[in-house]
Backbone and ligand atoms as CSV (ligand in chain L), in Angstrom:
chain,resi,resn,atom,element,x,y,z
A,1,MET,N,N,0.838,-1.200,0.003
A,1,MET,CA,C,0.010,-0.013,-0.020
A,1,MET,C,C,0.868,1.265,0.011
A,2,ARG,N,N,0.347,2.260,-0.666
A,2,ARG,CA,C,1.115,3.526,-0.760
A,2,ARG,C,C,0.260,4.662,-0.182
A,3,ASP,N,N,0.893,5.728,0.255
A,3,ASP,CA,C,0.188,6.931,0.704
A,3,ASP,C,C,-0.324,7.671,-0.526
A,4,ILE,N,N,-1.525,8.202,-0.409
A,4,ILE,CA,C,-2.071,8.960,-1.511
A,4,ILE,C,C,-1.729,10.446,-1.343
A,5,VAL,N,N,-1.076,10.973,-2.376
A,5,VAL,CA,C,-0.615,12.371,-2.380
A,5,VAL,C,C,-1.841,13.293,-2.390
A,6,GLN,N,N,-1.804,14.302,-1.604
A,6,GLN,CA,C,-2.949,15.242,-1.461
A,6,GLN,C,C,-2.750,16.543,-2.252
A,7,ALA,N,N,-3.872,17.149,-2.671
A,7,ALA,CA,C,-3.842,18.371,-3.439
A,7,ALA,C,C,-2.930,19.414,-2.785
A,8,GLY,N,N,-2.106,20.004,-3.588
A,8,GLY,CA,C,-1.124,20.969,-3.059
A,8,GLY,C,C,0.283,20.458,-3.288
A,9,ASP,N,N,0.415,19.107,-3.379
A,9,ASP,CA,C,1.734,18.546,-3.674
A,9,ASP,C,C,2.094,18.823,-5.155
A,10,PRO,N,N,3.254,19.384,-5.400
A,10,PRO,CA,C,3.620,19.723,-6.799
A,10,PRO,C,C,3.558,18.532,-7.781
A,11,CYS,N,N,3.733,17.338,-7.274
A,11,CYS,CA,C,3.770,16.176,-8.209
A,11,CYS,C,C,2.412,15.950,-8.866
A,12,LEU,N,N,1.356,16.536,-8.281
A,12,LEU,CA,C,0.016,16.418,-8.904
A,12,LEU,C,C,-0.141,17.470,-10.015
A,13,ARG,N,N,0.806,18.370,-10.116
A,13,ARG,CA,C,0.660,19.468,-11.067
A,13,ARG,C,C,1.663,19.448,-12.210
A,14,ARG,N,N,2.380,18.324,-12.311
A,14,ARG,CA,C,3.361,18.175,-13.370
A,14,ARG,C,C,2.885,17.088,-14.357
A,15,ARG,N,N,3.235,17.202,-15.643
A,15,ARG,CA,C,2.930,16.153,-16.565
A,15,ARG,C,C,3.896,14.960,-16.289
A,16,CYS,N,N,3.325,13.761,-16.162
A,16,CYS,CA,C,4.156,12.611,-15.860
A,16,CYS,C,C,4.912,12.158,-17.115
A,17,ARG,N,N,6.016,11.490,-16.928
A,17,ARG,CA,C,6.833,11.062,-18.075
A,17,ARG,C,C,6.354,9.746,-18.619
A,18,GLU,N,N,6.544,9.623,-19.945
A,18,GLU,CA,C,6.181,8.368,-20.602
A,18,GLU,C,C,7.178,7.264,-20.275
A,19,ILE,N,N,6.715,6.023,-20.258
A,19,ILE,CA,C,7.561,4.912,-19.906
A,19,ILE,C,C,7.867,4.092,-21.132
A,20,ASP,N,N,9.137,3.805,-21.331
A,20,ASP,CA,C,9.566,2.969,-22.488
A,20,ASP,C,C,9.025,1.558,-22.279
A,21,SER,N,N,8.520,0.935,-23.370
A,21,SER,CA,C,7.934,-0.400,-23.259
A,21,SER,C,C,8.943,-1.409,-22.670
A,22,ALA,N,N,10.224,-1.202,-22.915
A,22,ALA,CA,C,11.239,-2.113,-22.394
A,22,ALA,C,C,11.388,-1.995,-20.892
A,23,ASP,N,N,10.942,-0.902,-20.313
A,23,ASP,CA,C,11.110,-0.674,-18.831
A,23,ASP,C,C,9.863,-1.054,-18.044
A,24,ILE,N,N,8.765,-1.386,-18.755
A,24,ILE,CA,C,7.481,-1.573,-18.075
A,24,ILE,C,C,7.516,-2.718,-17.039
A,25,SER,N,N,8.295,-3.778,-17.316
A,25,SER,CA,C,8.346,-4.894,-16.369
A,25,SER,C,C,8.827,-4.430,-14.974
A,26,SER,N,N,9.635,-3.378,-14.928
A,26,SER,CA,C,10.128,-2.915,-13.614
A,26,SER,C,C,9.059,-2.145,-12.834
A,27,TYR,N,N,7.870,-1.947,-13.433
A,27,TYR,CA,C,6.764,-1.291,-12.734
A,27,TYR,C,C,5.733,-2.270,-12.197
A,28,ARG,N,N,6.022,-3.552,-12.256
A,28,ARG,CA,C,5.050,-4.587,-11.830
A,28,ARG,C,C,4.564,-4.399,-10.381
A,29,ASP,N,N,5.531,-4.142,-9.471
A,29,ASP,CA,C,5.210,-3.968,-8.083
A,29,ASP,C,C,4.323,-2.734,-7.881
A,30,LEU,N,N,4.684,-1.667,-8.595
A,30,LEU,CA,C,3.927,-0.407,-8.485
A,30,LEU,C,C,2.468,-0.619,-8.927
A,31,VAL,N,N,2.264,-1.346,-10.029
A,31,VAL,CA,C,0.891,-1.589,-10.506
A,31,VAL,C,C,0.096,-2.332,-9.436
A,32,GLY,N,N,0.703,-3.380,-8.819
A,32,GLY,CA,C,0.032,-4.118,-7.748
A,32,GLY,C,C,-0.267,-3.237,-6.588
A,33,ASP,N,N,0.671,-2.406,-6.170
A,33,ASP,CA,C,0.469,-1.474,-5.042
A,33,ASP,C,C,-0.649,-0.475,-5.356
A,34,MET,N,N,-0.681,-0.020,-6.591
A,34,MET,CA,C,-1.724,0.971,-6.930
A,34,MET,C,C,-3.110,0.349,-6.860
A,35,PHE,N,N,-3.251,-0.895,-7.343
A,35,PHE,CA,C,-4.597,-1.552,-7.249
A,35,PHE,C,C,-4.955,-1.696,-5.770
A,36,GLU,N,N,-3.991,-2.119,-4.955
A,36,GLU,CA,C,-4.260,-2.344,-3.546
A,36,GLU,C,C,-4.652,-1.009,-2.864
A,37,THR,N,N,-3.918,0.036,-3.159
A,37,THR,CA,C,-4.183,1.330,-2.564
A,37,THR,C,C,-5.549,1.866,-3.001
A,38,MET,N,N,-5.892,1.681,-4.279
A,38,MET,CA,C,-7.176,2.129,-4.810
A,38,MET,C,C,-8.324,1.383,-4.147
A,39,ARG,N,N,-8.165,0.051,-4.013
A,39,ARG,CA,C,-9.276,-0.747,-3.438
A,39,ARG,C,C,-9.461,-0.427,-1.978
A,40,ASN,N,N,-8.385,-0.142,-1.309
A,40,ASN,CA,C,-8.439,0.121,0.110
A,40,ASN,C,C,-9.112,1.493,0.405
A,41,ALA,N,N,-8.985,2.415,-0.537
A,41,ALA,CA,C,-9.465,3.801,-0.276
A,41,ALA,C,C,-10.931,3.919,0.140
A,42,PRO,N,N,-11.969,3.339,-0.474
A,42,PRO,CA,C,-11.916,2.674,-1.766
A,42,PRO,C,C,-12.156,3.713,-2.883
A,43,GLY,N,N,-11.571,3.406,-4.037
A,43,GLY,CA,C,-11.795,4.235,-5.191
A,43,GLY,C,C,-11.899,3.373,-6.413
A,44,VAL,N,N,-12.185,4.008,-7.560
A,44,VAL,CA,C,-12.342,3.237,-8.829
A,44,VAL,C,C,-11.231,3.577,-9.828
A,45,GLY,N,N,-10.339,4.508,-9.456
A,45,GLY,CA,C,-9.234,4.862,-10.350
A,45,GLY,C,C,-8.114,5.476,-9.560
A,46,LEU,N,N,-6.903,5.339,-10.065
A,46,LEU,CA,C,-5.746,5.953,-9.387
A,46,LEU,C,C,-4.621,6.176,-10.427
A,47,ALA,N,N,-4.006,7.370,-10.384
A,47,ALA,CA,C,-2.913,7.679,-11.283
A,47,ALA,C,C,-1.621,7.588,-10.510
A,48,ALA,N,N,-0.519,7.291,-11.223
A,48,ALA,CA,C,0.767,7.034,-10.557
A,48,ALA,C,C,1.230,8.260,-9.768
A,49,ASN,N,N,1.010,9.479,-10.262
A,49,ASN,CA,C,1.462,10.634,-9.485
A,49,ASN,C,C,0.653,10.798,-8.186
A,50,GLN,N,N,-0.528,10.141,-8.101
A,50,GLN,CA,C,-1.232,10.151,-6.843
A,50,GLN,C,C,-0.545,9.361,-5.733
A,51,VAL,N,N,0.391,8.508,-6.109
A,51,VAL,CA,C,1.171,7.838,-5.092
A,51,VAL,C,C,2.627,8.347,-5.219
A,52,GLY,N,N,2.805,9.503,-5.865
A,52,GLY,CA,C,4.091,10.156,-5.874
A,52,GLY,C,C,5.078,9.653,-6.881
A,53,VAL,N,N,4.617,8.875,-7.859
A,53,VAL,CA,C,5.525,8.324,-8.868
A,53,VAL,C,C,5.334,9.077,-10.230
A,54,ASP,N,N,6.423,9.518,-10.795
A,54,ASP,CA,C,6.370,10.253,-12.044
A,54,ASP,C,C,6.371,9.277,-13.236
A,55,ALA,N,N,5.184,8.769,-13.600
A,55,ALA,CA,C,5.061,7.809,-14.685
A,55,ALA,C,C,3.669,7.924,-15.274
A,56,GLN,N,N,3.618,7.841,-16.622
A,56,GLN,CA,C,2.299,7.833,-17.302
A,56,GLN,C,C,1.690,6.450,-17.106
A,57,LEU,N,N,0.969,6.323,-16.015
A,57,LEU,CA,C,0.345,5.031,-15.676
A,57,LEU,C,C,-0.890,5.301,-14.799
A,58,PHE,N,N,-1.995,4.650,-15.153
A,58,PHE,CA,C,-3.138,4.700,-14.237
A,58,PHE,C,C,-3.779,3.316,-14.172
A,59,VAL,N,N,-4.504,3.102,-13.065
A,59,VAL,CA,C,-5.272,1.854,-12.896
A,59,VAL,C,C,-6.685,2.213,-12.662
A,60,MET,N,N,-7.607,1.357,-13.064
A,60,MET,CA,C,-9.014,1.554,-12.735
A,60,MET,C,C,-9.746,0.204,-12.658
A,61,GLU,N,N,-10.849,0.200,-11.935
A,61,GLU,CA,C,-11.611,-0.999,-11.734
A,61,GLU,C,C,-12.946,-0.624,-11.125
A,62,ASP,N,N,-14.035,-1.255,-11.570
A,62,ASP,CA,C,-15.314,-1.093,-10.906
A,62,ASP,C,C,-15.903,-2.503,-10.752
A,63,THR,N,N,-16.181,-2.864,-9.501
A,63,THR,CA,C,-16.622,-4.251,-9.275
A,63,THR,C,C,-18.117,-4.304,-9.047
A,64,GLN,N,N,-18.660,-5.481,-9.221
A,64,GLN,CA,C,-20.087,-5.718,-8.956
A,64,GLN,C,C,-20.424,-5.322,-7.503
A,65,ASP,N,N,-19.486,-5.618,-6.624
A,65,ASP,CA,C,-19.705,-5.303,-5.183
A,65,ASP,C,C,-19.883,-3.802,-4.999
A,66,LEU,N,N,-18.985,-2.977,-5.606
A,66,LEU,CA,C,-19.085,-1.519,-5.455
A,66,LEU,C,C,-20.342,-1.002,-6.063
A,67,VAL,N,N,-20.723,-1.552,-7.251
A,67,VAL,CA,C,-21.948,-1.121,-7.958
A,67,VAL,C,C,-23.149,-1.471,-7.107
A,68,SER,N,N,-23.172,-2.684,-6.530
A,68,SER,CA,C,-24.380,-3.117,-5.801
A,68,SER,C,C,-24.512,-2.384,-4.479
A,69,ARG,N,N,-23.417,-1.761,-3.996
A,69,ARG,CA,C,-23.509,-0.960,-2.783
A,69,ARG,C,C,-23.902,0.498,-3.101
A,70,THR,N,N,-24.094,0.787,-4.402
A,70,THR,CA,C,-24.509,2.100,-4.841
A,70,THR,C,C,-26.023,2.064,-5.082
A,71,PRO,N,N,-26.745,3.074,-4.593
A,71,PRO,CA,C,-28.210,3.105,-4.870
A,71,PRO,C,C,-28.462,2.934,-6.376
A,72,THR,N,N,-29.468,2.085,-6.671
A,72,THR,CA,C,-29.764,1.730,-8.078
A,72,THR,C,C,-29.949,2.947,-9.000
A,73,SER,N,N,-30.691,3.930,-8.471
A,73,SER,CA,C,-30.981,5.094,-9.321
A,73,SER,C,C,-29.712,5.883,-9.612
A,74,LEU,N,N,-28.785,5.896,-8.635
A,74,LEU,CA,C,-27.503,6.573,-8.815
A,74,LEU,C,C,-26.627,5.811,-9.767
A,75,ALA,N,N,-26.517,4.513,-9.598
A,75,ALA,CA,C,-25.680,3.655,-10.488
A,75,ALA,C,C,-26.203,3.782,-11.931
A,76,PHE,N,N,-27.544,3.874,-12.111
A,76,PHE,CA,C,-28.109,4.047,-13.436
A,76,PHE,C,C,-27.688,5.385,-14.022
A,77,LYS,N,N,-27.792,6.433,-13.224
A,77,LYS,CA,C,-27.419,7.785,-13.686
A,77,LYS,C,C,-25.924,7.837,-14.038
A,78,GLN,N,N,-25.101,7.109,-13.278
A,78,GLN,CA,C,-23.699,7.097,-13.527
A,78,GLN,C,C,-23.259,6.209,-14.711
A,79,GLU,N,N,-24.248,5.431,-15.223
A,79,GLU,CA,C,-24.004,4.447,-16.308
A,79,GLU,C,C,-22.897,3.506,-15.871
A,80,ARG,N,N,-23.049,2.956,-14.680
A,80,ARG,CA,C,-22.035,2.064,-14.157
A,80,ARG,C,C,-22.240,0.612,-14.525
A,81,ILE,N,N,-21.264,0.048,-15.192
A,81,ILE,CA,C,-21.211,-1.370,-15.503
A,81,ILE,C,C,-19.880,-1.860,-14.999
A,82,PRO,N,N,-19.869,-2.916,-14.159
A,82,PRO,CA,C,-18.589,-3.386,-13.605
A,82,PRO,C,C,-17.593,-3.735,-14.729
A,83,PHE,N,N,-16.332,-3.465,-14.520
A,83,PHE,CA,C,-15.315,-3.855,-15.511
A,83,PHE,C,C,-14.078,-4.357,-14.770
A,84,ALA,N,N,-13.298,-5.178,-15.492
A,84,ALA,CA,C,-12.139,-5.851,-14.933
A,84,ALA,C,C,-11.027,-4.827,-14.566
A,85,PRO,N,N,-10.155,-5.236,-13.637
A,85,PRO,CA,C,-8.991,-4.361,-13.308
A,85,PRO,C,C,-8.233,-4.042,-14.576
A,86,THR,N,N,-7.935,-2.763,-14.748
A,86,THR,CA,C,-7.298,-2.298,-15.983
A,86,THR,C,C,-6.120,-1.389,-15.630
A,87,ALA,N,N,-4.921,-1.637,-16.148
A,87,ALA,CA,C,-3.777,-0.758,-15.965
A,87,ALA,C,C,-3.290,-0.333,-17.338
A,88,VAL,N,N,-3.092,0.988,-17.512
A,88,VAL,CA,C,-2.688,1.519,-18.835
A,88,VAL,C,C,-1.482,2.400,-18.617
A,89,PHE,N,N,-0.410,2.075,-19.369
A,89,PHE,CA,C,0.786,2.948,-19.434
A,89,PHE,C,C,0.669,3.827,-20.704
A,90,ASN,N,N,1.185,5.045,-20.600
A,90,ASN,CA,C,1.224,6.003,-21.721
A,90,ASN,C,C,-0.160,6.145,-22.376
A,91,PRO,N,N,-1.241,6.366,-21.603
A,91,PRO,CA,C,-2.572,6.442,-22.251
A,91,PRO,C,C,-2.704,7.678,-23.143
A,92,LEU,N,N,-3.382,7.464,-24.264
A,92,LEU,CA,C,-3.616,8.538,-25.209
A,92,LEU,C,C,-5.030,8.395,-25.720
A,93,VAL,N,N,-5.819,9.494,-25.709
A,93,VAL,CA,C,-7.151,9.468,-26.220
A,93,VAL,C,C,-7.046,9.614,-27.746
A,94,THR,N,N,-7.495,8.619,-28.484
A,94,THR,CA,C,-7.347,8.619,-29.939
A,94,THR,C,C,-8.612,9.096,-30.630
A,95,LEU,N,N,-9.753,8.973,-29.923
A,95,LEU,CA,C,-11.048,9.363,-30.528
A,95,LEU,C,C,-12.014,9.586,-29.348
A,96,HIS,N,N,-12.907,10.574,-29.510
A,96,HIS,CA,C,-13.932,10.755,-28.479
A,96,HIS,C,C,-15.231,11.301,-29.075
A,97,SER,N,N,-16.308,11.039,-28.409
A,97,SER,CA,C,-17.606,11.561,-28.863
A,97,SER,C,C,-17.651,13.083,-28.700
A,98,ASP,N,N,-18.543,13.722,-29.486
A,98,ASP,CA,C,-18.798,15.144,-29.239
A,98,ASP,C,C,-19.702,15.291,-28.017
A,99,ASP,N,N,-20.561,14.261,-27.815
A,99,ASP,CA,C,-21.501,14.296,-26.669
A,99,ASP,C,C,-20.763,14.272,-25.380
A,100,VAL,N,N,-21.251,15.070,-24.414
A,100,VAL,CA,C,-20.685,15.057,-23.077
A,100,VAL,C,C,-21.800,14.741,-22.093
A,101,SER,N,N,-21.424,14.213,-20.929
A,101,SER,CA,C,-22.357,14.098,-19.819
A,101,SER,C,C,-21.763,14.792,-18.635
A,102,GLU,N,N,-22.642,15.284,-17.759
A,102,GLU,CA,C,-22.174,16.007,-16.604
A,102,GLU,C,C,-22.600,15.234,-15.351
A,103,PHE,N,N,-21.647,14.943,-14.477
A,103,PHE,CA,C,-22.012,14.315,-13.247
A,103,PHE,C,C,-20.971,14.632,-12.156
A,104,TYR,N,N,-21.333,14.279,-10.929
A,104,TYR,CA,C,-20.461,14.569,-9.816
A,104,TYR,C,C,-19.244,13.637,-9.816
A,105,GLU,N,N,-18.073,14.223,-9.533
A,105,GLU,CA,C,-16.845,13.466,-9.343
A,105,GLU,C,C,-16.233,13.830,-7.991
A,106,GLY,N,N,-15.481,12.877,-7.483
A,106,GLY,CA,C,-14.635,13.160,-6.340
A,106,GLY,C,C,-13.216,12.716,-6.688
A,107,CYS,N,N,-12.292,12.884,-5.729
A,107,CYS,CA,C,-10.900,12.525,-6.011
A,107,CYS,C,C,-10.206,12.165,-4.715
A,108,LEU,N,N,-9.460,11.076,-4.738
A,108,LEU,CA,C,-8.788,10.635,-3.519
A,108,LEU,C,C,-7.708,11.645,-3.046
A,109,SER,N,N,-7.300,12.550,-3.941
A,109,SER,CA,C,-6.344,13.575,-3.595
A,109,SER,C,C,-7.009,14.856,-3.150
A,110,VAL,N,N,-8.344,14.926,-3.247
A,110,VAL,CA,C,-9.130,16.087,-2.821
A,110,VAL,C,C,-10.274,15.523,-1.945
A,111,PRO,N,N,-9.967,14.837,-0.833
A,111,PRO,CA,C,-10.982,14.070,-0.148
A,111,PRO,C,C,-12.036,14.958,0.482
A,112,GLY,N,N,-13.282,14.398,0.504
A,112,GLY,CA,C,-14.373,15.066,1.241
A,112,GLY,C,C,-15.246,15.964,0.415
A,113,TYR,N,N,-14.929,16.091,-0.903
A,113,TYR,CA,C,-15.671,17.041,-1.725
A,113,TYR,C,C,-16.108,16.380,-3.047
A,114,ARG,N,N,-17.117,16.995,-3.671
A,114,ARG,CA,C,-17.595,16.556,-4.994
A,114,ARG,C,C,-17.954,17.794,-5.794
A,115,ALA,N,N,-17.951,17.597,-7.107
A,115,ALA,CA,C,-18.474,18.704,-8.003
A,115,ALA,C,C,-18.836,18.119,-9.347
A,116,LEU,N,N,-19.696,18.821,-10.072
A,116,LEU,CA,C,-20.074,18.404,-11.400
A,116,LEU,C,C,-18.947,18.650,-12.396
A,117,VAL,N,N,-18.672,17.649,-13.239
A,117,VAL,CA,C,-17.653,17.811,-14.285
A,117,VAL,C,C,-18.227,17.257,-15.591
A,118,LYS,N,N,-18.017,17.979,-16.679
A,118,LYS,CA,C,-18.445,17.458,-18.019
A,118,LYS,C,C,-17.317,16.582,-18.559
A,119,ARG,N,N,-17.741,15.431,-19.078
A,119,ARG,CA,C,-16.784,14.469,-19.709
A,119,ARG,C,C,-17.392,13.949,-21.006
A,120,TRP,N,N,-16.518,13.576,-21.956
A,120,TRP,CA,C,-16.981,12.907,-23.151
A,120,TRP,C,C,-17.680,11.625,-22.762
A,121,LYS,N,N,-18.797,11.317,-23.501
A,121,LYS,CA,C,-19.542,10.089,-23.125
A,121,LYS,C,C,-18.797,8.838,-23.527
A,122,THR,N,N,-18.139,8.841,-24.685
A,122,THR,CA,C,-17.382,7.672,-25.101
A,122,THR,C,C,-16.029,8.094,-25.625
A,123,LEU,N,N,-15.057,7.204,-25.556
A,123,LEU,CA,C,-13.727,7.511,-26.058
A,123,LEU,C,C,-12.965,6.247,-26.372
A,124,GLN,N,N,-11.994,6.426,-27.244
A,124,GLN,CA,C,-11.029,5.352,-27.506
A,124,GLN,C,C,-9.676,5.753,-26.966
A,125,LEU,N,N,-9.004,4.753,-26.479
A,125,LEU,CA,C,-7.765,4.980,-25.734
A,125,LEU,C,C,-6.703,4.040,-26.259
A,126,SER,N,N,-5.494,4.540,-26.532
A,126,SER,CA,C,-4.405,3.626,-26.823
A,126,SER,C,C,-3.407,3.691,-25.671
A,127,GLY,N,N,-2.559,2.713,-25.598
A,127,GLY,CA,C,-1.535,2.682,-24.531
A,127,GLY,C,C,-0.846,1.331,-24.537
A,128,LEU,N,N,-0.163,1.034,-23.418
A,128,LEU,CA,C,0.513,-0.244,-23.235
A,128,LEU,C,C,0.001,-0.942,-21.997
A,129,ASP,N,N,-0.143,-2.242,-22.041
A,129,ASP,CA,C,-0.540,-2.975,-20.839
A,129,ASP,C,C,0.647,-3.309,-19.989
A,130,PRO,N,N,0.475,-3.882,-18.792
A,130,PRO,CA,C,1.587,-4.134,-17.899
A,130,PRO,C,C,2.640,-5.097,-18.398
A,131,ASP,N,N,2.351,-5.781,-19.541
A,131,ASP,CA,C,3.363,-6.615,-20.220
A,131,ASP,C,C,4.088,-5.851,-21.314
A,132,GLY,N,N,3.717,-4.583,-21.508
A,132,GLY,CA,C,4.338,-3.752,-22.571
A,132,GLY,C,C,3.731,-3.929,-23.925
A,133,ASN,N,N,2.593,-4.630,-24.004
A,133,ASN,CA,C,1.912,-4.819,-25.273
A,133,ASN,C,C,0.954,-3.665,-25.551
A,134,PRO,N,N,0.875,-3.242,-26.863
A,134,PRO,CA,C,-0.067,-2.176,-27.204
A,134,PRO,C,C,-1.497,-2.599,-26.958
A,135,ILE,N,N,-2.289,-1.693,-26.427
A,135,ILE,CA,C,-3.710,-1.979,-26.231
A,135,ILE,C,C,-4.526,-0.807,-26.741
A,136,SER,N,N,-5.777,-1.162,-27.100
A,136,SER,CA,C,-6.718,-0.131,-27.517
A,136,SER,C,C,-8.016,-0.420,-26.779
A,137,LEU,N,N,-8.592,0.568,-26.118
A,137,LEU,CA,C,-9.792,0.388,-25.311
A,137,LEU,C,C,-10.893,1.313,-25.837
A,138,THR,N,N,-12.113,0.810,-25.906
A,138,THR,CA,C,-13.275,1.628,-26.181
A,138,THR,C,C,-14.100,1.725,-24.902
A,139,LEU,N,N,-14.269,2.929,-24.380
A,139,LEU,CA,C,-14.914,3.084,-23.079
A,139,LEU,C,C,-16.133,3.977,-23.176
A,140,SER,N,N,-17.139,3.692,-22.330
A,140,SER,CA,C,-18.294,4.577,-22.309
A,140,SER,C,C,-18.775,4.659,-20.871
A,141,GLY,N,N,-19.693,5.556,-20.594
A,141,GLY,CA,C,-20.308,5.663,-19.281
A,141,GLY,C,C,-19.292,5.958,-18.176
A,142,TRP,N,N,-19.445,5.295,-17.063
A,142,TRP,CA,C,-18.617,5.591,-15.877
A,142,TRP,C,C,-17.157,5.282,-16.139
A,143,ALA,N,N,-16.884,4.188,-16.870
A,143,ALA,CA,C,-15.482,3.865,-17.188
A,143,ALA,C,C,-14.800,4.939,-17.975
A,144,ALA,N,N,-15.572,5.546,-18.944
A,144,ALA,CA,C,-15.004,6.639,-19.752
A,144,ALA,C,C,-14.706,7.840,-18.858
A,145,ARG,N,N,-15.577,8.110,-17.898
A,145,ARG,CA,C,-15.365,9.239,-16.984
A,145,ARG,C,C,-14.125,8.986,-16.134
A,146,ILE,N,N,-13.988,7.791,-15.593
A,146,ILE,CA,C,-12.830,7.462,-14.742
A,146,ILE,C,C,-11.543,7.675,-15.561
A,147,ALA,N,N,-11.505,7.133,-16.794
A,147,ALA,CA,C,-10.256,7.211,-17.595
A,147,ALA,C,C,-9.919,8.672,-17.853
A,148,GLN,N,N,-10.924,9.518,-18.143
A,148,GLN,CA,C,-10.619,10.949,-18.424
A,148,GLN,C,C,-10.097,11.631,-17.171
A,149,HIS,N,N,-10.675,11.292,-16.001
A,149,HIS,CA,C,-10.205,11.849,-14.730
A,149,HIS,C,C,-8.717,11.445,-14.486
A,150,GLU,N,N,-8.408,10.186,-14.733
A,150,GLU,CA,C,-7.052,9.718,-14.441
A,150,GLU,C,C,-6.047,10.269,-15.439
A,151,ILE,N,N,-6.422,10.343,-16.731
A,151,ILE,CA,C,-5.510,10.910,-17.726
A,151,ILE,C,C,-5.236,12.380,-17.410
A,152,ASP,N,N,-6.286,13.081,-16.952
A,152,ASP,CA,C,-6.030,14.468,-16.504
A,152,ASP,C,C,-4.976,14.515,-15.413
A,153,HIS,N,N,-5.057,13.610,-14.433
A,153,HIS,CA,C,-4.036,13.558,-13.384
A,153,HIS,C,C,-2.653,13.489,-13.978
A,154,LEU,N,N,-2.475,12.573,-14.965
A,154,LEU,CA,C,-1.144,12.334,-15.562
A,154,LEU,C,C,-0.636,13.544,-16.336
A,155,ASN,N,N,-1.554,14.508,-16.603
A,155,ASN,CA,C,-1.189,15.753,-17.252
A,155,ASN,C,C,-1.177,16.928,-16.286
A,156,GLY,N,N,-1.243,16.592,-14.989
A,156,GLY,CA,C,-1.137,17.667,-13.963
A,156,GLY,C,C,-2.441,18.404,-13.748
A,157,VAL,N,N,-3.568,17.824,-14.184
A,157,VAL,CA,C,-4.885,18.494,-14.060
A,157,VAL,C,C,-5.730,17.812,-13.009
A,158,LEU,N,N,-6.352,18.585,-12.174
A,158,LEU,CA,C,-7.321,18.060,-11.174
A,158,LEU,C,C,-8.753,18.399,-11.626
A,159,TYR,N,N,-9.712,17.586,-11.128
A,159,TYR,CA,C,-11.098,17.842,-11.560
A,159,TYR,C,C,-11.579,19.203,-11.192
A,160,VAL,N,N,-11.042,19.768,-10.105
A,160,VAL,CA,C,-11.480,21.119,-9.676
A,160,VAL,C,C,-11.125,22.152,-10.717
A,161,ASP,N,N,-10.181,21.874,-11.630
A,161,ASP,CA,C,-9.840,22.795,-12.713
A,161,ASP,C,C,-10.951,22.859,-13.759
A,162,LYS,N,N,-11.733,21.792,-13.829
A,162,LYS,CA,C,-12.737,21.632,-14.885
A,162,LYS,C,C,-14.137,21.636,-14.350
A,163,MET,N,N,-14.313,21.675,-13.030
A,163,MET,CA,C,-15.638,21.515,-12.457
A,163,MET,C,C,-16.517,22.726,-12.715
A,164,GLU,N,N,-17.813,22.507,-12.535
A,164,GLU,CA,C,-18.781,23.603,-12.500
A,164,GLU,C,C,-18.658,24.202,-11.093
A,165,PRO,N,N,-18.056,25.403,-10.953
A,165,PRO,CA,C,-17.671,25.887,-9.620
A,165,PRO,C,C,-18.841,25.936,-8.644
A,166,MET,N,N,-20.023,26.315,-9.141
A,166,MET,CA,C,-21.193,26.461,-8.225
A,166,MET,C,C,-21.686,25.142,-7.699
A,167,SER,N,N,-21.204,24.050,-8.269
A,167,SER,CA,C,-21.662,22.707,-7.784
A,167,SER,C,C,-20.755,22.148,-6.707
A,168,PHE,N,N,-19.621,22.808,-6.469
A,168,PHE,CA,C,-18.646,22.296,-5.512
A,168,PHE,C,C,-19.284,22.131,-4.115
A,169,CYS,N,N,-19.179,20.942,-3.557
A,169,CYS,CA,C,-19.863,20.688,-2.298
A,169,CYS,C,C,-19.145,19.656,-1.483
A,170,THR,N,N,-19.438,19.589,-0.209
A,170,THR,CA,C,-18.883,18.557,0.634
A,170,THR,C,C,-19.600,17.248,0.327
A,171,GLN,N,N,-18.953,16.159,0.775
A,171,GLN,CA,C,-19.541,14.828,0.625
A,171,GLN,C,C,-20.931,14.756,1.234
A,172,GLU,N,N,-21.106,15.422,2.405
A,172,GLU,CA,C,-22.388,15.416,3.102
A,172,GLU,C,C,-23.476,16.088,2.280
A,173,HIS,N,N,-23.143,17.257,1.740
A,173,HIS,CA,C,-24.120,17.977,0.925
A,173,HIS,C,C,-24.384,17.199,-0.366
A,174,TRP,N,N,-23.398,16.527,-0.900
A,174,TRP,CA,C,-23.581,15.724,-2.138
A,174,TRP,C,C,-24.601,14.633,-1.921
A,175,LYS,N,N,-24.508,13.994,-0.725
A,175,LYS,CA,C,-25.458,12.937,-0.394
A,175,LYS,C,C,-26.865,13.498,-0.350
A,176,ARG,N,N,-27.050,14.690,0.217
A,176,ARG,CA,C,-28.368,15.308,0.255
A,176,ARG,C,C,-28.886,15.615,-1.151
A,177,ILE,N,N,-27.966,16.102,-1.981
A,177,ILE,CA,C,-28.338,16.452,-3.360
A,177,ILE,C,C,-28.823,15.165,-4.083
A,178,LEU,N,N,-28.080,14.090,-3.901
A,178,LEU,CA,C,-28.476,12.834,-4.558
A,178,LEU,C,C,-29.853,12.356,-4.068
A,179,GLU,N,N,-30.066,12.469,-2.765
A,179,GLU,CA,C,-31.344,12.046,-2.225
A,179,GLU,C,C,-32.508,12.859,-2.805
A,180,SER,N,N,-32.266,14.181,-2.910
A,180,SER,CA,C,-33.405,15.023,-3.373
A,180,SER,C,C,-33.578,14.912,-4.886
A,181,GLU,N,N,-32.473,14.736,-5.658
A,181,GLU,CA,C,-32.602,14.708,-7.118
A,181,GLU,C,C,-32.888,13.358,-7.685
A,182,TRP,N,N,-32.348,12.323,-7.078
A,182,TRP,CA,C,-32.508,10.975,-7.675
A,182,TRP,C,C,-33.078,9.967,-6.676
A,183,GLY,N,N,-33.469,10.455,-5.520
A,183,GLY,CA,C,-34.027,9.511,-4.553
A,183,GLY,C,C,-33.038,8.475,-4.092
A,184,ALA,N,N,-31.725,8.784,-4.285
A,184,ALA,CA,C,-30.663,7.804,-3.902
A,184,ALA,C,C,-30.472,7.828,-2.391
A,185,ARG,N,N,-30.423,6.614,-1.816
A,185,ARG,CA,C,-30.176,6.533,-0.381
A,185,ARG,C,C,-29.087,5.500,-0.097
L,1,ZN,ZN,ZN,-8.436,11.984,-8.790
């Protein structure tokens, strides 16, 4: 497990460096640690600079367990479909929809708060897997939102840079908003 870097640390504000495919095997322990740290938080995505490592790498995962612990109306609004653990080195958005959706996001580096952020509804992503092989992913819904949030991290961008400022709220107020807007409990 690793400590999660908090907003204000300069490493969250720098663009992370790309990793040569020949060096990827030396990041195996880091990938494992990042999954463990993300699951423990718990969260659904984590970028390498969030654990203080300067590398273009993020992990993400959404499990049936996490989805089933989310109120049905909220999970529906989030377009959440569980997906397998995914680690991507040197991620690059190769194609995205013009359509955007706006929903609340939080961040393990900005704990306790939420805000509305617009994200592309679908996107295609290229990169390398933990074995150094090229991968291409087509993502939509909640997975697409997570990937965009994590890629922003790797470019030194936090969700608060892109949020709808008037929607910024504490976790407590966010829960109240969800209850009143979507009947989520
Ligand atoms: Zn984040």
